[in-house]
C-alpha positions as CSV (number, residue, x, y, z in Angstrom):
1,M,38.0,4.7,-42.3
2,V,40.4,7.7,-40.3
3,P,44.0,6.3,-40.3
4,A,44.9,5.5,-36.7
5,V,47.4,8.2,-35.1
6,T,50.9,6.5,-34.8
7,S,53.1,9.2,-34.2
8,I,53.4,12.8,-32.2
9,D,52.1,15.7,-34.3
10,R,54.3,18.2,-33.0
11,Q,52.8,21.5,-34.5
12,S,49.4,20.0,-32.8
13,P,47.4,21.8,-30.1
14,L,47.1,18.9,-27.8
15,P,49.2,18.4,-25.5
16,F,51.7,15.6,-26.0
17,Y,50.7,12.8,-23.1
18,S,46.9,13.3,-24.5
19,Q,48.7,12.8,-28.1
20,L,50.4,9.9,-26.8
21,K,47.3,8.4,-25.0
22,E,45.3,8.4,-28.4
23,I,48.0,6.5,-30.2
24,I,48.2,4.0,-27.2
25,L,44.1,3.5,-27.6
26,A,44.6,3.3,-31.1
27,D,47.7,0.4,-30.6
28,I,45.4,-1.6,-28.2
29,A,42.6,-1.8,-30.6
30,A,44.1,-2.2,-33.6
31,R,46.4,-5.2,-32.1
32,G,43.3,-6.6,-30.3
33,L,44.9,-6.9,-26.6
34,E,42.7,-7.8,-23.9
35,A,42.5,-7.7,-20.4
36,G,46.3,-8.9,-18.8
37,D,48.0,-8.2,-22.5
38,K,51.3,-6.5,-21.9
39,L,51.9,-2.9,-23.0
40,P,55.4,-1.3,-24.1
41,G,57.7,-0.4,-21.3
42,D,57.9,3.1,-20.4
43,H,61.7,3.7,-21.4
44,E,60.2,2.1,-25.0
45,L,57.7,4.4,-25.3
46,C,59.8,7.5,-24.9
47,E,62.1,6.2,-27.6
48,R,59.5,5.1,-29.9
49,Y,57.8,8.0,-30.0
50,E,60.6,10.6,-28.8
51,V,58.9,11.9,-25.4
52,S,60.0,12.6,-22.7
53,R,59.3,10.4,-19.0
54,T,57.2,13.0,-17.7
55,V,54.9,12.3,-20.9
56,V,55.1,9.1,-20.5
57,R,53.7,8.7,-16.9
58,Q,50.9,11.2,-17.3
59,A,49.6,9.6,-20.3
60,L,49.2,6.0,-18.6
61,Q,48.5,7.7,-15.2
62,E,45.4,9.3,-17.2
63,L,44.6,5.8,-18.7
64,E,45.1,4.0,-15.0
65,H,42.4,6.5,-13.7
66,E,40.4,5.6,-16.8
67,G,40.3,1.9,-16.1
68,V,42.2,1.3,-19.5
69,V,45.7,0.4,-18.2
70,R,46.8,-1.3,-15.1
71,R,50.4,-0.8,-13.8
72,E,52.2,-3.1,-11.5
73,K,55.6,-2.3,-9.7
74,G,58.1,-4.3,-11.2
75,R,56.5,-5.6,-13.8
76,G,55.2,-3.3,-16.0
77,T,51.8,-1.9,-17.8
78,F,49.3,-4.3,-18.7
79,V,45.7,-4.0,-20.6
80,D,43.1,-4.0,-17.2
81,D,39.6,-5.1,-17.5
82,P,37.6,-1.7,-16.4
83,R,34.6,-4.1,-15.1
84,T,35.2,-5.8,-11.7
85,S,33.1,-9.1,-10.7
86,R,33.7,-7.3,-6.9
87,G,30.2,-7.9,-5.3
88,F,28.5,-10.6,-6.9
89,G,30.1,-13.5,-4.8
90,G,27.8,-15.6,-3.5
91,A,28.8,-15.7,-0.2
92,L,26.6,-14.4,2.5
93,V,28.6,-11.1,3.4
94,G,27.8,-7.5,2.7
95,S,28.9,-6.3,-0.6
96,F,31.4,-4.0,1.1
97,E,33.5,-7.3,2.4
98,D,33.2,-8.7,-0.9
99,I,35.3,-5.9,-3.0
100,Q,37.7,-5.8,0.3
101,G,39.5,-8.6,-1.4
102,G,40.1,-6.8,-4.7
103,A,42.5,-4.7,-6.2
104,G,41.8,-1.3,-5.9
105,T,41.1,1.5,-3.3
106,Q,37.4,1.1,-2.0
107,H,35.3,3.9,-0.1
108,S,31.7,3.5,0.7
109,R,29.5,7.0,1.7
110,V,26.5,7.2,2.6
111,V,23.9,9.5,0.6
112,R,20.7,8.8,2.8
113,R,19.4,7.2,6.0
114,G,15.7,7.3,8.1
115,F,12.8,6.1,8.4
116,V,10.5,5.3,5.6
117,P,7.1,3.9,4.7
118,A,7.3,0.1,3.8
119,S,5.7,-0.1,0.0
120,T,3.8,-3.5,-0.8
121,R,6.6,-5.1,-2.5
122,V,9.4,-4.0,0.7
123,A,6.4,-5.0,3.3
124,A,6.1,-8.5,1.6
125,D,9.8,-9.3,1.5
126,L,10.4,-8.2,4.9
127,G,7.1,-9.7,6.6
128,V,5.3,-6.4,7.8
129,E,2.6,-4.5,7.3
130,E,2.7,-2.1,3.9
131,G,3.4,1.8,5.6
132,D,4.9,0.2,8.6
133,E,7.9,2.3,9.3
134,V,11.3,0.1,7.6
135,V,14.9,1.5,8.0
136,E,16.4,2.4,4.8
137,I,19.7,3.4,3.7
138,E,21.9,4.5,0.9
139,R,25.3,4.1,-0.2
140,V,27.7,5.1,-3.0
141,R,30.7,2.4,-3.3
142,E,33.3,3.7,-5.1
143,I,36.6,1.9,-6.5
144,D,39.5,3.8,-6.9
145,G,37.8,7.2,-7.1
146,A,35.2,6.1,-9.2
147,P,31.3,5.3,-8.5
148,W,30.8,1.7,-9.0
149,A,27.4,0.7,-6.9
150,F,24.5,2.6,-5.9
151,T,22.9,0.1,-2.7
152,R,19.9,0.3,-0.9
153,T,18.9,-1.4,1.6
154,Q,15.7,-1.6,3.5
155,L,16.0,-3.1,7.4
156,P,12.6,-4.0,10.1
157,R,12.7,-0.9,12.4
158,D,13.7,-3.0,15.4
159,I,16.6,-4.5,13.4
160,G,18.4,-1.5,11.7
161,E,17.2,1.9,13.6
162,P,20.7,1.2,15.7
163,L,22.4,1.7,12.1
164,L,20.8,5.2,12.3
165,R,23.4,6.1,14.5
166,A,26.2,4.3,13.7
167,Q,29.1,4.8,11.7
168,I,28.3,2.8,8.6
169,E,31.0,4.4,5.9
170,D,33.5,2.0,4.8
171,V,32.1,-1.1,6.9
172,S,29.7,-3.9,6.3
173,L,26.6,-3.5,7.6
174,F,26.0,-7.1,8.0
175,G,29.5,-7.0,10.1
176,I,28.0,-4.2,12.6
177,L,25.2,-5.7,13.1
178,E,26.6,-9.1,13.9
179,R,29.0,-8.1,15.8
180,E,27.6,-5.2,17.9
181,Y,23.8,-5.9,18.2
182,G,24.0,-9.9,17.7
183,V,22.0,-10.1,14.3
184,R,22.7,-13.9,12.9
185,F,22.3,-13.7,9.1
186,E,21.8,-17.2,8.0
187,R,20.7,-16.8,4.0
188,A,19.3,-15.2,1.4
189,R,17.6,-15.3,-1.9
190,R,19.3,-13.3,-4.4
191,S,18.6,-12.9,-7.9
192,I,20.9,-10.6,-10.4
193,V,19.1,-8.5,-13.9
194,A,20.0,-6.0,-16.1
195,E,18.2,-2.7,-16.1
196,Q,18.4,0.8,-17.4
197,A,19.3,3.3,-14.3
198,P,16.7,5.1,-12.6
199,D,16.9,8.7,-12.4
200,Q,18.5,8.8,-8.8
201,V,20.7,5.8,-9.5
202,A,22.3,7.2,-12.7
203,R,23.1,11.0,-11.2
204,A,24.8,8.6,-8.1
205,L,26.8,6.8,-10.3
206,E,27.0,9.4,-12.8
207,M,25.8,7.9,-15.9
208,S,23.2,8.9,-18.1
209,P,19.8,8.4,-17.2
210,G,18.7,4.6,-18.3
211,A,22.3,3.6,-19.0
212,P,22.5,0.2,-18.4
213,V,23.2,-1.4,-15.2
214,L,23.5,-5.1,-13.0
215,V,20.7,-5.0,-10.7
216,M,21.2,-7.5,-7.9
217,R,18.1,-8.0,-5.6
218,S,18.9,-10.1,-2.1
219,V,16.0,-10.4,1.3
220,S,18.2,-12.0,4.0
221,F,16.7,-14.2,6.6
222,D,18.0,-15.2,10.4
223,R,18.3,-18.7,11.4
224,S,14.7,-18.7,12.6
225,G,13.3,-17.7,9.0
226,R,12.6,-13.9,9.8
227,A,13.5,-11.8,6.6
228,I,15.9,-8.8,8.4
229,E,17.5,-7.4,5.5
230,R,16.0,-6.1,2.0
231,F,18.9,-5.3,-0.2
232,T,19.1,-3.5,-3.7
233,G,22.7,-3.4,-5.6
234,F,22.7,-1.0,-8.8
235,H,26.4,-1.7,-10.1
236,R,27.5,-0.1,-13.6
237,G,27.0,-1.8,-16.6
238,D,30.4,-0.8,-17.9
239,R,32.7,-1.6,-14.7
240,S,31.1,-4.5,-13.3
241,R,31.1,-8.1,-14.8
242,L,29.2,-11.6,-13.4
243,D,32.0,-14.2,-13.4
244,V,30.3,-17.4,-13.0
245,E,32.2,-20.8,-12.2
246,V,30.7,-24.4,-13.1
247,Q,31.6,-28.0,-12.6
248,H,30.1,-31.3,-14.1
249,A,27.9,-32.9,-11.3
250,P,28.5,-36.4,-10.9
251,S,26.1,-38.8,-12.4
């Protein structure tokens, strides 16, 4: 086993901040630190490794960008969990609204939108005829500038057509349809499975084809029981987790 680096090699061509990153990573692994554990402060790192504050800040900024650490003003630096459960809530809201409650900067950008013929599966889920035109919208959700989820939404033509002209970046499709067009979502049927990323999804999420993704599939219905939205969300497996809360049922 190669021994972990524990000091800055001042003869190495690697920048000091890059070496310090590796030292911090090795320290986290060696001590078995977990999400929420506190790391040494900037001043302590400067003294321990005899480097400048600038070196420490650059190393920590890169680790923060990579999702390894979390820096909180006035509190310090903590090991972070790069996976997020945002977007997997059970509430009947769009996944953009789900992640608004989490930390980080969220952004949703449109990849494609338009009419497509309904496949056999889409037609069955939406209650339309195979080959009928439905509206399809593809978006990429980002958190702190990193792609997190690729989503594909299909809607019956009469429901979804207004969304082809609407501004739908950084907003919930649920919200637009309810507020502006009076579409009322009553319930949804959802499933979550682990799969391998198809090529299109892998490219959009900057992953290798076949890399693991958590896939949420959902069909939403209005009060009359009509299917009004079909949603598929592919979430990066290395940046997502599914939290489940259970409680004892009364006997």
